[in-house]
N, C-alpha and C positions, 0 to 999 in steps of 0.2 A: 700928580699924573696930568699930562697935557689933555686939553679938551679933545674929545673924540668927535668926529663928524660923520654924518649920514647925508648923502646927496641923492637927489631924485631927478631922474629924466623923464619928461612928461610931454604929451602932445595936448590935443583938445580935451582936457580932462580938468574939471573945475571943482569938484566937490571933495574927492578923497585926498589929493595932494596937500591942499592947505590944512585940512583936518588932521592929517598924519604928521605934518610938520608941527603944528600946534600941540599935538599930544606929546611928541617927543619933547619938545622944548619946555613944556609946562612941568615936566617931571623933575627937571634940575637934578640930573643924576651924573652929570659930567659928559653928556653926549647932546650935541645939537644936530638939527636937521635943517636942510636948506635946498634950494634948486641948484643943480649943477650948472655952472656956466663954463663953456668951452670956446676957445678962439681957434687958433692952429696950434695944437699942443706939440712940442718937440718930444723927441724920443727920450731924452734924459731928464725931463721935467719931473719933479717930485709930485706925486698925487697926494692931495691933501685930505681926501675922503677916505675913511676906513671901510665904509659900506656904501654901495651905490644901488639904488633900487631902480630897475630898468622897466619903464612902462611904454616905450615908443621905438626902440631900436629896430623892430621888425618893419617900421615904415621909414626909418631914417638910416640908411646904411653907414653914414659917418659915425654915428653913435656906436653902431656895432663894432666898427673898427677900433675905436677908441676903448671900448669896454673890454675887448679881448686884451689889449695892451695893459689896461688897468688890472685885469684879473692876474695877469703874469707878474705884476708887481706886488702881489700879495693882497690886493683889494678884494673884499667880499662883494661879488656882483650877484645880484638877485634880479633875474635868473642867469645862470651859468650861460655866458654867450657862446661858448664853444658847443655845448649840447643843443642849445636852442638853434644854432645855425645848421646843425646836422639833422634835426628831427623832421619827419614827415608823417603822415597818418597811416601809410602802409607799414612803415617801420614801428609805429605806435601799436597797430594792431598785432604785430608780430610779438613786440615786447610784452603786451598784456598776455597773450596765449602762453608765452614762455614762463610767465610768472603765475599761472594758474588763474587768471582773470579772463572770463569769457568776452569774446569780441564778436560782433556779427561776422558772418561770412564776407570776406573781402577779396577784391581782385584789383591789381594795378593795371592801368591802361596805358599804352604807348601815347605819346603826345600826338594831337591832331596836326599841329603845325610847328615849324622849327625856324631857328634864326637863319637869315640869308647865308647861302653857301652850303646849307644841308640839302643834298639832292636824294630823292627817294631811291633811285636805282643804284647809287654809288655809296652814300653815306649811311644808308640804313639797311645794309645787307644782313645784319644780324636779326631783324624783325621779321616775323611771320606776317605775310600779307596775302589776301585780306585777312582781317581779324575775324575770329570765329565768334560771331555775336550770339548765335544760337547756344554755343557752349557757355558763354557768359551768363546768359539767362537760365540755362539749365543748372548752373552752379549756384547762382545768387538768388534766383526767383523774382517774382514781381508781386507787388511794387518793389522798387529798389531805390537806393540813394546814390546819386552821382555827386562827387564833391571834389574840390581842389586838394590835393595831397598836402599843400603847403598853405592853405587858407585858414581863415578864422572869421569871427564875427558874422556868420551866416552868409558870407559872400561866396557865390558860385556853388550853392548847394541846391540840388534839384531832386524833387521826388518824381520818379518815372513810373507810370503805370502800364507802359508798353514798351516793346522793343523800338518802335518808331520814335516815342518820346526820348528814350535813352540815346538813340543814334543822333537825334536832332540836337540835343544839348551837347553831346560829345562834339559834333561837327562845329559847334559854335564856341568851343572852349579855347580856341587859339594855341598858345604855347604853354598853357597850363598842364601840368601833370595831374591827371585825374585818377580817383579811385572810384570803384563801384562797390556798394555794401548792400547786404541784406537789410530790408526794412523790418524793424522790430515793432510789431503791434503790441504796445506796452500797456500793462495794467496800472503801473505807477512809474512816475518819472521823477528823478532826483538830480539836483545839481549840488555838488559839494564845493565849498570854498576851502582851499588847502593852503596853510601857511606853515613854513618851516618843516615840512615833511612829517609833522606830528600832529598839528592841530587841524582837525578836519570837522567842518560844520555841514552836515547834510540838510538841504532846504528843499521843500516841495516846490517844483517848478513845472510850469505849463509851456512847453516849447511852441505850442500853436499861438498863444497869447504873448509869448516871451515875458512871462510874468512870474515873479516869486510870490508864494503864498505863505503867511505866518501860521504854521501849524506844527506844533511839536510833536504830535501823536500821529503823523500820517503813516509812519513806518512802525511795524511790531518791533519790540526791542531786539530780537534775534536778527532781523533783517537790517536794522540800523547798525548793529554791531558788525555784521558782515560788510556792509557798504563802507564803513569807516575803515575796517581792516584792509579791504581791497583798495580803497583810495590811498592809504598809506603805502601799500605795496607799490602802486603805480608811481607816486611822486618820488619815492626812494629809488626806484628803478630808473626814472627819468633823471634824477638829480635836480628836480625843481623845488624851490622854496617858496614859490608862489604860483598857484595854479587853480583852475576850476575843472572839475571832472563830472561829466554827465553819465548817469546810469539809467537805462531803460529796463525796467523789471517786467518779465514775461514769465507766467507759470511759476513764480517763485524763484526765478533765475535772474540775478542782475547782469546786464550786458554793458560793458564800458563802450559808449558809442562815441564820445567826444571828450578826450582827456588830456589834450595838448594845448592848453590855453595859458601860456606862461605870462601874459599880460591880461589877466582876467578882469572882467567888467566889475569895478568897485564903485560906480556911480550911485549916489544915495537915492536917485529916482528909480533905479532899477532894483537895488538890493533892499530897499525900504530902511527907514532909519535904524531899526533894530539890528539887522544883519550888517549894515554899514558901520555902526558903531563897533561891532564885533570885529570887523575887518581892520578898522582903524587901530584899535587897542591891541589886537593880537599881532598885527604886523609891527607896531611900535615895540611891543615886548620882545619880539624876535630880532629886530634890527638893532636895538640897544644892546642885547646880549651879544650879538655878533660884533658890533663896534667895540665892545669892552674886551672882547677876546684878543689875544696876541695876533698880529698880522702873520700870515703865512710868509715864509721865506722863499723867494723865487729860486727855482732850481732848473737844470737842463731838462729834467723830466716834467716840467710844470704843464707844457702843452698836453702831453699825454694824461696827466693827472686830472686837468680840468675838463678834459673830454668826457670824463665820467662822473665827476663830483664837484660840488662847490658848496660854500657855506658850512654850517655845523648842524649835525642833527641835534634835535632837542627832544 
């Protein structure tokens, strides 16, 4: 059997990628891992990687373009570039509720600004103006969370304690599409690391300190099982094989408040060595299994297929 290859696309990330590559290569199971190298790939070039782990295409559009091409050639791309391109947080909240997972009350807001050529009186005739801000507050409540529907990494996220604060941050949101959500005053906060749509690790997390805490017993067994089950439901619905999901637990009810993080933070300084090692080894297990599986054969229906699923459930 020819050697199978796993490639990684990364940005400014220094701890997890080399640890993952070393973990795969040291196992000596007929699979090697390495950094992907791209020049100007032609359409008919054979792709030598069986699996590509994407950690950066949300910041580098060229990578996303190539990954969609690679997926259609039968390469297992983690995460699915078609689904990742289509996702936003309003869609995510809808998806959660449709699958029986509670989400905070959520509303989508029209953009504040637009590209040149969009005129308010001609191009935006479908929008209600002025926006009913009192109606927004009546539905969502205060305080509330204003965030970029396509954002991540805590960028452009604001806790608003008054209508004036909400409007101020909205007025400075530029061309971002923003959503506003109910603020959940949580009793316990959980961040789950999710790999392969099956492996879920709930970790105690403090969003104020942005810090993980090593505590195996912070959740009662029934709540832990419930969190794991709901996390699996979400990653399977999203088609993500690598993700992090945050739950805010209020009055015994877990709310999925941030669960579309297809390039989750795997840095050793954030995760702590214990959880970092779990992420390295579990991702190595999953990617090796995916690399050893037969490649998908491209078909005319491939684009539609990849819009809903990628990788292999385990």
